C-alpha positions in Angstrom: 11.5 69.1 -145.4 11.7 69.2 -149.6 14.0 66.9 -151.0 15.3 67.9 -155.0 14.2 65.3 -158.1 17.5 64.3 -158.7 15.9 64.1 -162.8 15.6 67.6 -162.5 17.4 69.6 -164.6 19.1 73.2 -162.5 20.6 76.4 -163.5 23.0 77.6 -161.1 20.6 80.5 -160.2 18.1 78.2 -159.8 20.1 76.2 -157.6 21.1 79.5 -155.4 17.4 79.9 -154.9 16.3 76.5 -154.2 15.8 75.7 -149.9 18.1 74.0 -148.9 17.7 70.1 -148.6 18.7 66.9 -146.6 22.0 66.8 -149.1 23.7 70.1 -147.1 24.3 71.1 -143.8 24.3 75.3 -143.1 26.8 77.0 -144.9 25.5 75.1 -148.1 28.6 72.1 -147.2 27.9 68.5 -148.4 26.7 66.3 -144.9 29.4 63.5 -145.4 27.3 60.2 -144.3 24.2 61.1 -146.3 26.6 61.2 -148.8 27.7 57.8 -148.4 24.2 56.8 -147.7 22.6 57.8 -150.9 26.1 56.9 -153.3 25.2 52.9 -152.0 22.0 53.6 -152.9 22.7 54.2 -156.1 25.3 51.9 -156.6 22.7 49.2 -155.2 19.7 49.7 -157.2 22.5 49.8 -160.8 23.5 46.2 -159.3 20.5 45.3 -158.9 19.4 46.5 -162.4 22.4 45.1 -163.8 22.4 41.7 -162.3 18.7 40.8 -163.5 19.4 41.9 -167.2 22.7 39.6 -166.8 19.7 36.5 -166.0 17.6 37.4 -168.2 20.8 37.4 -171.2 21.6 34.0 -169.6 18.1 32.3 -169.8 18.0 29.8 -171.7 22.1 28.4 -171.0 20.0 24.7 -170.3 17.5 25.5 -173.5 17.3 22.1 -174.9 17.5 23.2 -179.2 14.2 22.6 -181.4 16.1 20.6 -183.9 13.3 19.0 -185.9 13.1 22.2 -188.5 15.5 24.7 -187.0 16.2 27.2 -185.1 14.1 30.0 -185.2 16.1 33.5 -185.9 17.9 35.0 -182.9 16.4 38.7 -182.2 19.4 40.5 -183.1 20.7 38.6 -186.3 23.7 39.9 -187.1 23.3 41.8 -190.4 25.7 41.7 -192.9 24.8 43.2 -196.6 27.5 41.3 -198.4 25.9 37.8 -197.3 22.7 39.0 -198.0 23.3 40.8 -201.4 23.2 38.4 -204.4 26.5 39.4 -206.4 28.6 36.9 -204.9 31.5 39.8 -205.0 29.5 41.4 -202.8 29.1 38.1 -200.6 33.1 38.0 -199.9 32.8 41.7 -198.7 32.0 40.2 -194.8 32.0 43.1 -192.6 33.6 41.2 -189.4 36.3 43.3 -188.1 37.6 42.4 -184.9 36.6 45.4 -182.3 40.4 45.7 -180.8 44.4 44.0 -181.2 44.7 41.3 -178.4 48.1 39.8 -177.1 49.2 36.3 -177.2 47.7 34.8 -173.7 45.4 38.0 -173.3 41.6 37.0 -172.7 39.0 38.2 -174.8 35.8 38.3 -173.3 33.9 37.3 -175.8 35.8 33.5 -176.6 34.8 30.7 -175.5 35.9 26.7 -175.4 33.5 24.0 -176.4 33.5 20.5 -177.1 30.4 18.0 -177.0 30.3 14.3 -175.6 27.4 11.6 -175.9 26.8 11.5 -172.2 28.6 9.5 -168.9 30.3 7.1 -171.1 33.0 10.1 -171.6 33.3 11.8 -168.6 36.8 10.2 -168.4 37.6 10.8 -172.1 36.3 15.2 -171.3 38.2 15.1 -167.8 41.4 13.9 -169.6 40.9 16.3 -172.5 40.0 19.4 -170.1 42.6 18.8 -168.2 45.6 18.5 -170.5 44.6 22.1 -172.1 44.0 23.5 -169.2 47.9 23.1 -168.3 48.7 23.5 -172.5 46.2 26.7 -172.6 43.9 27.9 -170.6 45.2 28.4 -167.5 46.6 31.5 -169.1 43.9 32.4 -170.5 41.1 31.0 -168.5 38.2 30.6 -170.8 35.1 29.6 -170.0 33.7 26.4 -171.7 30.6 25.2 -172.8 30.1 21.5 -172.6 27.3 20.3 -175.1 25.4 16.6 -174.5 23.0 13.9 -175.4 22.1 11.6 -172.5 21.5 12.7 -169.4 24.2 13.7 -166.5 23.3 15.2 -163.2 25.0 17.4 -161.3 27.6 14.7 -159.5 28.9 13.4 -163.0 30.4 17.8 -163.9 31.4 17.9 -160.4 34.9 16.5 -161.6 34.9 18.1 -164.9 34.6 22.0 -162.8 37.2 21.3 -160.5 39.6 20.6 -163.2 39.2 23.8 -165.1 38.8 25.7 -161.9 38.9 28.9 -161.6 37.9 29.5 -165.7 33.4 27.7 -165.6 32.1 25.0 -167.9 28.3 25.2 -168.6 26.6 21.9 -169.9 23.6 22.5 -172.0 21.7 19.6 -172.9 22.0 19.4 -177.3 18.7 16.6 -177.9 15.5 15.4 -175.9 15.4 11.7 -175.8 15.3 10.1 -179.4 12.1 8.5 -179.1 10.2 11.7 -177.9 12.3 13.1 -181.3 11.3 10.2 -183.6 7.6 11.3 -182.9 8.2 14.7 -183.7 9.6 14.6 -187.0 8.4 15.1 -190.3 7.0 12.0 -191.8 9.7 12.3 -194.4 12.5 12.7 -192.2 11.2 9.7 -189.9 10.4 7.8 -193.0 14.1 8.4 -194.6 15.2 7.5 -191.5 13.9 4.0 -191.1 14.6 3.0 -193.9 18.3 3.6 -193.5 18.3 2.3 -190.8 16.5 -1.0 -192.2 19.2 -2.1 -194.6 21.3 -2.7 -191.2 18.1 -4.7 -189.4 15.8 -6.1 -191.7 13.2 -6.7 -189.1 14.2 -2.9 -186.7 10.8 -0.5 -186.3 10.8 3.3 -185.1 10.6 1.9 -181.4 13.6 0.0 -181.8 15.9 2.6 -182.8 17.8 4.2 -179.9 21.3 6.4 -179.9 23.3 3.1 -180.0 21.8 1.8 -183.0 24.2 1.5 -186.3 21.6 2.9 -189.6 23.0 1.2 -191.6 27.2 1.7 -191.0 27.6 4.1 -187.9 25.6 4.7 -184.8 23.5 7.1 -183.9 24.5 9.1 -181.8 27.4 9.6 -183.6 25.7 11.3 -186.8 23.6 13.0 -184.5 26.9 15.0 -183.4 27.9 15.5 -186.6 24.4 17.0 -187.2 24.4 19.3 -184.3 27.7 20.6 -184.9 27.0 20.7 -188.5 24.1 22.9 -188.4 22.0 23.3 -185.1 25.4 24.5 -182.8 25.6 27.4 -184.5 22.3 29.4 -182.8 22.2 27.5 -180.0 21.1 30.1 -177.0 24.4 29.1 -174.8 27.2 30.5 -177.7 24.7 33.5 -178.4 26.3 36.1 -176.3 30.1 34.6 -177.6 31.9 36.0 -180.8 34.6 33.6 -181.0 34.6 29.8 -180.3 38.0 27.8 -179.9 36.1 24.1 -180.7 38.2 20.8 -179.5 37.1 16.8 -179.6 36.7 15.2 -176.2 38.9 13.1 -177.0 41.5 16.2 -178.8 44.4 15.6 -176.0 47.2 18.2 -175.6 50.1 16.5 -175.8 52.8 20.0 -174.4 52.2 24.0 -173.2 51.4 25.9 -176.6 53.6 28.3 -177.3 51.3 30.9 -179.7 47.6 31.7 -178.8 45.2 30.6 -181.9 42.3 32.6 -180.7 44.8 35.5 -179.9 45.6 35.2 -183.9 41.9 34.0 -185.4 41.4 37.7 -184.0 43.6 40.3 -185.3 44.1 38.1 -188.4 40.0 38.8 -188.7 39.5 35.3 -189.7 36.2 33.2 -190.3 37.9 29.9 -189.2 41.1 28.5 -188.0 41.7 25.2 -188.4 44.3 22.8 -187.5 43.9 21.4 -190.9 43.5 21.7 -194.3 42.9 17.8 -195.1 40.2 16.0 -192.9 38.6 14.2 -196.1 36.9 15.2 -199.1 33.1 16.2 -199.8 32.1 16.0 -203.2 31.9 11.9 -202.8 28.3 11.7 -204.4 27.1 14.8 -206.5 24.0 15.7 -204.3 26.4 17.4 -202.3 27.0 19.5 -204.5 23.4 20.3 -205.5 23.4 21.4 -202.0 25.8 23.7 -202.2 24.2 25.2 -204.9 21.1 25.2 -203.8 21.8 27.2 -201.1 25.3 29.6 -203.2 24.1 29.6 -206.5 27.5 28.6 -207.3 29.9 25.6 -206.0 33.4 24.9 -205.7 35.5 22.9 -208.6 38.5 23.1 -206.9 40.1 24.9 -203.3 43.8 23.7 -202.0 47.0 25.9 -200.2 49.2 28.0 -202.2 52.3 29.0 -200.7 52.0 32.6 -201.7 48.9 33.1 -199.9 48.1 33.3 -196.0 44.8 31.3 -197.2 43.1 28.4 -198.5 42.4 29.5 -202.3 39.0 28.2 -203.6 37.8 28.1 -207.0 34.1 28.2 -208.1 31.7 27.1 -211.0 28.5 25.5 -212.3 27.4 22.0 -213.2 30.3 21.6 -214.9 31.6 20.9 -210.9 29.9 18.3 -209.7 32.3 15.9 -210.0 35.1 17.7 -208.2 36.4 16.4 -205.1 36.9 19.0 -202.2 39.2 18.4 -198.9 38.1 19.6 -196.2 39.3 21.6 -192.9 40.1 18.5 -190.5 36.4 18.5 -187.7 38.9 18.1 -185.0 40.0 21.2 -183.8 39.4 24.9 -185.1 39.0 28.3 -183.9 35.2 30.4 -185.4 34.0 34.0 -185.8 30.0 32.7 -184.8 28.9 35.4 -185.6 30.0 34.3 -189.3 28.2 30.7 -189.2 25.1 31.7 -187.5 24.6 34.4 -190.1 21.6 34.4 -191.9 22.8 32.8 -195.2 25.1 30.1 -193.5 22.7 28.9 -191.6 20.5 28.4 -194.3 23.1 26.9 -195.9 23.6 23.9 -193.1 19.7 23.4 -193.6 20.3 22.7 -196.9 23.3 21.1 -196.5 21.0 17.9 -193.8 17.7 18.5 -195.2 15.9 15.7 -194.8 18.3 13.0 -194.3 17.9 13.7 -190.0 21.2 11.4 -188.6 22.7 11.3 -192.0 26.2 10.6 -192.3 26.7 12.0 -195.8 26.4 15.4 -194.5 29.1 16.4 -192.2 30.1 18.8 -189.8 33.5 19.1 -191.7 32.0 20.1 -194.8 29.2 22.1 -192.6 32.3 24.7 -191.6 34.2 23.8 -194.9 31.5 25.5 -197.6 30.4 28.2 -196.8 34.3 29.7 -195.9 35.6 28.5 -199.2 32.8 30.0 -201.2 32.2 33.3 -198.9 35.0 34.8 -197.4 38.1 32.6 -198.7 41.0 34.6 -198.3 40.3 34.7 -193.9 40.1 30.7 -194.3 43.3 29.4 -193.3 45.1 26.8 -191.6 47.1 26.6 -188.8 50.0 24.0 -190.4 50.5 27.3 -193.0 51.0 29.4 -190.3 53.5 27.8 -188.2 51.4 26.4 -185.2 52.4 23.1 -184.0 50.4 23.1 -180.4 51.0 19.1 -180.3 47.0 18.2 -179.5 46.8 14.6 -180.5 43.2 13.3 -181.8 43.0 9.6 -183.4 47.1 8.5 -182.8 48.0 11.4 -184.9 50.1 14.3 -183.4 51.5 17.3 -185.7 50.2 15.1 -188.6 53.0 12.3 -187.6 51.5 8.8 -186.8 51.9 8.5 -182.8 50.0 4.8 -181.8 47.3 5.1 -179.1 48.1 7.7 -176.3 48.6 6.0 -173.0 51.5 4.4 -174.7 52.3 8.0 -176.2 52.2 9.4 -173.2 54.3 7.0 -170.8 57.0 5.9 -173.8 57.0 7.9 -176.8 56.3 6.4 -180.0 60.0 5.4 -181.6 58.7 5.5 -185.4 57.9 9.0 -185.5 60.9 9.9 -182.8 57.6 11.8 -180.7 58.0 12.0 -176.8 55.9 13.9 -174.1 57.6 16.4 -172.2 54.6 18.1 -170.3 55.9 18.2 -166.5 53.0 19.7 -164.6 50.4 17.6 -166.7 52.2 14.7 -165.4 51.9 16.1 -162.3 48.4 17.1 -162.2 46.0 14.9 -165.1 44.7 11.5 -164.7 45.1 9.9 -167.6 43.1 6.6 -168.7 41.9 7.6 -172.0 43.4 6.9 -175.7 44.9 3.1 -175.5 
């Protein structure tokens, strides 16, 4: 029996001359059973192809990024001619328009929530943060999570976290090989720079003695690594490749009430590159080298940055060597949202690489400045602070909430903070979240 090639084009005249096929009964009527069977085969084939392509896209979600010499370029890097132009005026014309307007608490398919822990010692804090965030915000939008971690975790360590955010999902992504493997593989200059700094604190230390808990010289290496990772390596980590928008919240950032506004929708609808809880998380420019690294990356540096009530965004003024002694305010790093296409673009990743330079695991060149600088130089009109837009979401971090002193979190949760007149009214979280961290 002849079967027509489904890819063969036919005209009405030709179809009339063709012999009957298995699709037809006598009289030209369609055989319903065969039609349904054929449709099922087509749908199944499409599903198999789609699943294979999805699996290919997800390859490498648990990939350990090579953070020794930077990442290779994405296969489909963001093409921003404005960023690659030599004219600063052109650089600032960033074509990052959102695909569509979304309502508050409407889920956007290109958004993700991310945070980082060192390892098993941070699980109680992480689970508390996840639970509070779930009842404050994420149970309405169900964004998935990526949790970056450094020390080994096993599947049992991940079960409780996944239960807390369900039906959202968590992908755990290891962000570094074991430290000694990294140290052996480092270029000589970076390795010696690290050892020299460690010797300031520990005169007899050798390279083999250094672990994640070593102080070099004034802060732990694991803390310095999280700052370097967030400053540079995160932006092109394969786990984030398919997302455009990221909500970052530190694993010791605790939500204290249901959010009445949606910061993700605000970021997207206003076409922002960064939407930060606060503009005022310390300062960079404390040493001239900060400005030299900015100038190396952008052929300019930042002379001044401030909030102006007459405009919705942070205002920046740029200049040259005359500004190398200026101290500039950062965005606060514990809670912000970013446009990932902006931060993984060639010029911004090149800036992050220059910012870290040969100073592996240095605290001098931190993540807050790494996020702040490219926005101030390339897109200040797309850099907004939540405070200036009446976002008061009640996220607690480092004994503060809504820019008020709040004491330790456990005490705040149980009794409030009398001096700042803060009390916690969050019954759904009280009924479901176990509060153990933040004393």
